C-alpha positions in Angstrom: -31.2 74.9 -82.8 -29.7 72.0 -81.7 -31.4 68.5 -81.3 -31.6 68.8 -77.8 -32.3 72.3 -77.2 -34.8 73.3 -74.1 -34.1 69.9 -73.1 -32.5 68.8 -69.7 -30.6 65.6 -69.9 -29.3 63.9 -66.5 -26.1 61.1 -67.2 -24.6 58.6 -64.8 -21.2 57.5 -64.9 -21.2 61.4 -66.2 -17.4 61.7 -64.9 -15.4 59.6 -67.8 -16.0 57.1 -70.8 -19.4 56.7 -72.6 -21.8 59.1 -69.9 -18.8 62.1 -70.1 -19.1 61.5 -74.1 -22.7 61.9 -73.9 -22.7 64.6 -71.9 -20.6 66.6 -74.3 -23.0 65.9 -77.2 -26.3 66.4 -75.4 -24.5 69.7 -74.5 -23.6 70.5 -78.3 -27.0 69.9 -79.0 -28.4 72.2 -76.5 -29.4 70.4 -73.5 -28.8 71.5 -69.8 -27.5 68.4 -68.2 -27.4 66.8 -64.7 -24.7 64.7 -64.1 -24.2 62.1 -61.1 -20.9 59.3 -60.8 -19.1 57.7 -58.1 -15.9 60.2 -59.2 -15.0 63.4 -59.8 -14.5 64.6 -63.2 -10.8 65.7 -63.7 -10.8 67.2 -67.1 -12.2 65.4 -70.8 -16.0 65.6 -72.1 -17.5 66.8 -68.5 -15.7 69.7 -68.2 -16.0 70.3 -72.1 -19.5 70.0 -71.8 -20.4 72.4 -69.4 -18.5 75.0 -71.4 -21.4 74.7 -73.6 -23.7 74.2 -70.8 -22.7 76.4 -68.0 -25.7 75.9 -65.6 -24.5 71.8 -65.4 -25.3 70.3 -62.3 -22.6 67.2 -60.8 -23.0 65.2 -58.2 -21.0 62.4 -56.2 -23.3 59.3 -56.0 -23.2 55.5 -55.7 -26.0 53.8 -58.0 -26.5 51.7 -55.3 -27.9 54.0 -53.0 -31.4 54.7 -53.1 -31.7 57.8 -50.4 -28.3 59.4 -52.4 -30.0 58.9 -55.8 -33.8 60.7 -54.9 -31.4 63.9 -53.3 -29.6 63.7 -56.6 -32.2 63.7 -58.7 -34.5 66.0 -56.7 -31.7 68.6 -56.5 -31.8 68.2 -60.3 -35.3 68.9 -61.1 -35.1 71.9 -58.6 -32.4 73.3 -60.1 -33.1 72.6 -63.8 -36.6 72.8 -63.6 -37.5 69.3 -65.4 -35.5 65.7 -66.4 -36.0 65.3 -70.3 -33.6 62.7 -70.9 -31.7 60.3 -69.0 -28.7 57.8 -69.8 -27.7 54.9 -67.7 -23.8 55.1 -68.2 -22.6 54.4 -65.0 -21.1 50.6 -64.7 -18.9 48.1 -63.6 -16.7 45.3 -65.5 -16.5 41.9 -64.1 -17.0 38.0 -64.3 -15.5 34.6 -64.2 -16.7 30.8 -64.2 -19.3 31.1 -61.7 -17.8 27.7 -59.6 -15.1 30.4 -58.7 -16.7 34.0 -58.3 -17.4 35.2 -55.3 -20.6 35.9 -54.1 -19.4 39.7 -53.0 -17.9 40.0 -56.5 -21.4 38.6 -58.3 -23.5 41.0 -56.1 -21.3 44.0 -56.8 -21.2 43.8 -60.8 -25.4 43.6 -60.6 -25.8 45.5 -57.6 -24.0 48.5 -60.0 -25.0 47.5 -64.0 -28.6 46.3 -63.0 -30.1 47.2 -59.8 -28.4 51.1 -60.4 -30.1 51.3 -63.8 -33.3 50.4 -61.8 -32.6 52.7 -59.2 -32.2 55.3 -61.0 -34.7 55.1 -63.6 -37.3 54.5 -60.8 -36.9 57.8 -59.2 -36.3 60.1 -63.1 -39.3 58.3 -64.5 -41.3 59.9 -61.7 -40.2 63.8 -63.2 -40.9 62.4 -66.7 -44.4 60.8 -65.4 -45.3 64.0 -64.0 -44.5 66.1 -67.4 -45.9 63.2 -69.7 -43.2 63.0 -71.9 -39.0 61.4 -71.3 -36.4 59.4 -72.7 -34.1 56.9 -71.2 -31.5 55.5 -72.5 -30.0 52.7 -71.1 -26.3 51.2 -72.1 -25.7 47.8 -71.7 -23.7 46.1 -73.9 -23.3 43.3 -76.8 -22.4 40.6 -74.1 -25.9 41.3 -73.0 -27.6 39.6 -75.9 -24.3 36.9 -76.3 -22.3 34.9 -74.3 -18.7 35.5 -73.5 -16.6 33.5 -71.8 -16.4 33.8 -68.7 -18.5 37.0 -68.9 -21.2 35.4 -66.5 -21.7 38.3 -63.6 -20.9 41.0 -66.4 -23.5 39.3 -69.0 -26.0 38.5 -67.2 -26.3 41.9 -65.4 -26.6 43.4 -69.1 -28.6 40.8 -70.3 -31.0 42.1 -67.5 -30.9 46.0 -68.8 -31.8 44.7 -72.1 -34.8 42.8 -70.7 -35.5 45.6 -68.5 -35.9 48.2 -70.9 -38.1 45.9 -72.7 -40.4 45.6 -69.8 -40.2 49.5 -69.2 -40.8 50.8 -72.6 -44.0 48.6 -72.4 -45.4 50.0 -69.0 -44.7 53.7 -69.6 -44.9 54.1 -73.4 -49.0 55.4 -73.1 -47.6 57.9 -70.7 -45.3 59.5 -73.1 -42.2 57.7 -72.2 -39.8 56.3 -74.4 -36.9 53.7 -73.6 -34.2 52.0 -75.3 -31.4 50.5 -74.8 -27.6 50.7 -76.5 -25.8 47.7 -76.5 -22.0 48.7 -77.2 -19.7 46.3 -79.1 -15.7 47.0 -77.4 -15.6 50.7 -76.5 -11.7 52.6 -76.0 -12.9 54.1 -72.3 -10.9 54.3 -69.3 -12.9 50.8 -67.8 -11.8 49.3 -71.2 -8.3 50.2 -70.9 -8.1 48.6 -66.9 -9.6 45.7 -68.4 -7.2 45.0 -70.8 -4.5 46.1 -68.8 -4.6 42.7 -67.6 -2.1 39.8 -68.5 -5.3 37.1 -69.6 -7.4 39.9 -71.8 -3.9 41.2 -73.1 -3.3 38.1 -75.2 -6.9 38.2 -76.8 -7.3 41.7 -77.3 -6.5 41.5 -80.9 -8.7 38.6 -81.6 -11.4 40.8 -80.0 -10.7 43.7 -82.3 -11.0 41.4 -85.2 -14.3 40.2 -84.1 -15.6 43.6 -84.8 -16.6 43.5 -88.4 -14.8 47.0 -88.9 -11.9 46.0 -88.0 -11.5 48.4 -84.5 -12.5 48.7 -81.1 -15.0 51.9 -81.3 -15.2 55.3 -79.9 -17.3 56.5 -77.0 -18.3 59.7 -79.2 -19.8 56.6 -81.6 -22.6 55.5 -78.4 -23.0 59.4 -78.1 -23.9 59.9 -81.4 -26.9 56.8 -81.0 -27.6 57.7 -77.8 -28.5 61.2 -79.0 -30.6 60.1 -81.7 -32.4 58.2 -79.2 -32.9 61.0 -76.8 -33.8 62.8 -79.4 -37.3 63.8 -81.3 -36.5 62.5 -84.2 -37.0 59.1 -82.5 -39.9 59.7 -81.6 -41.6 56.5 -82.6 -38.9 54.3 -81.3 -39.1 52.4 -78.1 -38.1 49.3 -76.5 -35.5 49.1 -79.1 -32.1 46.5 -78.6 -29.4 48.3 -80.5 -25.9 47.2 -81.2 -23.7 50.0 -81.7 -20.9 47.3 -82.6 -18.7 47.5 -85.5 -20.3 44.5 -86.7 -19.4 42.7 -83.5 -23.2 40.7 -83.1 -23.4 40.5 -87.6 -21.7 37.3 -87.6 -18.1 35.7 -87.8 -15.1 36.2 -90.6 -12.7 33.1 -91.0 -10.9 34.6 -93.7 -8.9 38.1 -94.0 
């Protein structure tokens, strides 16, 4: 029997990257799936997950739009009967030194990464409270626990997710809902590749890779494996935790080969 057998998982950012990898790992462990993304999946992990969880439902939606979120969550609950796990994986990149950053660009990153986590959690947690159980796994970043040159809006949004997680863990623990956050290192996803396709970031890519003590970038499935543990009953005494899954990026610095 799978580690999530009989459970229903709701995943944002499910069309690609970490979100899709989480959906696939959860399906491999027996979960039913509900997915949400601004884009429709184009093959890859989500499609593989659906083959394992044929009752899966997927909806196009923007995590900044509360009315749409409410519709999607209600539809998932109606179709699948409950929601046991939420993974808030939807996110965007962005940043720059604040004196050069337009307010609209700041707002966009904070709205997707932080407000989106709040809005989806707001509606899913109501389902969990009615059940008396649930596990929420937020996806932040190592940039949410330490600075990065020019990170500004991205770092602020992910730092907000880290602290929001702690508050949610306190708020809902006695109601049977656990809340934890994963802080990935630099993971090879479509968003990662789009950022590192820019000339300014290509020049420092090797230095960032070397900052991971394992000497490489991570894979989406490596984040999904950690999310699977936090989502499962194996983590029944784990809540309010900030878990770096970062190849040693936050362990310290290497000054010799």
